[in-house]
C-alpha positions in Angstrom: 21.7 -27.8 -5.1 19.5 -27.4 -8.4 18.8 -25.3 -11.4 17.1 -22.9 -10.6 19.3 -19.2 -9.9 18.3 -16.2 -7.9 17.9 -13.4 -9.4 20.1 -11.0 -9.6 20.6 -6.4 -8.4 17.0 -5.3 -7.6 14.0 -6.8 -6.9 11.2 -5.4 -9.1 8.0 -4.9 -8.1 4.8 -4.5 -9.9 2.2 -2.2 -8.9 -1.3 -3.1 -10.5 -2.5 -0.6 -8.7 -0.1 2.1 -10.3 -0.7 5.0 -12.6 -0.4 4.5 -15.5 0.9 6.2 -19.3 -1.8 8.7 -20.0 -0.9 9.3 -23.8 -4.0 11.4 -25.1 -2.7 13.9 -22.1 0.9 14.4 -23.8 0.0 14.1 -27.2 -2.0 17.5 -26.0 1.1 18.9 -25.1 2.8 18.7 -28.1 0.5 18.9 -30.6 -0.8 22.7 -28.2 2.7 23.4 -28.4 3.0 23.4 -32.3 -0.3 24.6 -33.3 1.5 27.9 -30.9 4.9 27.8 -32.3 2.8 27.5 -35.7 0.8 30.2 -36.0 3.2 32.5 -35.9 4.2 32.2 -39.8 2.4 35.3 -41.4 -0.2 35.4 -44.0 -3.2 33.0 -43.2 0.0 30.5 -43.8 0.1 29.8 -40.1 -3.9 30.3 -39.8 -4.1 27.1 -42.0 -1.3 25.1 -40.8 -1.9 25.4 -36.8 -5.2 25.3 -37.2 -5.5 21.0 -37.0 -2.8 21.0 -34.4 -4.9 22.7 -32.3 -8.0 21.2 -33.0 -6.2 18.0 -31.8 -4.4 19.9 -28.9 -7.9 20.9 -27.2 -10.1 17.2 -28.6 -7.3 15.7 -26.9 -6.5 17.4 -24.1 -10.4 17.1 -22.8 -9.9 13.2 -23.5 -7.2 13.1 -21.3 -8.8 15.6 -19.0 -11.3 13.0 -18.6 -8.8 9.4 -18.2 -6.5 11.3 -15.2 -9.0 9.7 -12.7 -8.5 6.2 -14.4 -5.6 6.7 -15.2 -4.0 9.2 -12.5 -1.3 10.4 -14.4 -1.3 12.8 -16.7 -3.3 15.7 -15.2 -0.4 18.4 -15.6 0.2 17.9 -19.6 -3.9 17.3 -20.5 -4.2 21.0 -18.8 -1.3 22.5 -20.4 -2.7 21.3 -24.0 -5.9 22.1 -23.5 -4.8 25.6 -22.2 -2.2 26.3 -25.4 -5.1 25.2 -28.1 -7.6 27.2 -26.6 -4.9 29.8 -26.6 -3.9 29.7 -30.1 -7.9 29.5 -31.0 -8.2 32.9 -28.9 -5.5 34.6 -31.3 -6.4 33.2 -34.1 -9.7 36.2 -33.4 -6.7 39.0 -33.0 -5.4 38.3 -36.3 -2.3 35.5 -34.7 -1.1 33.9 -37.6 -3.2 36.3 -40.5 -0.8 39.6 -40.5 2.6 40.1 -39.0 
């Protein structure tokens, strides 16, 4: 016998055409949740603190949606993050984060 050993356990097959992670989609979802949750802080503090996460959620969500065709993953998190960011931006016009 030669000194070559066969690997034990399951055989791992890498599919180069398989779905790849879409980090922008996940970042959009997380930032959308953070922006919506922080926005409930009263007296303009919520408005100031939720501004950056909300804008980034919308931006990363649009980038994530554009990358879903090449990555073949992340459509739902990118869409939900974009919608949460847009909802928070809409709620700013109704007094969300300004008065409690």
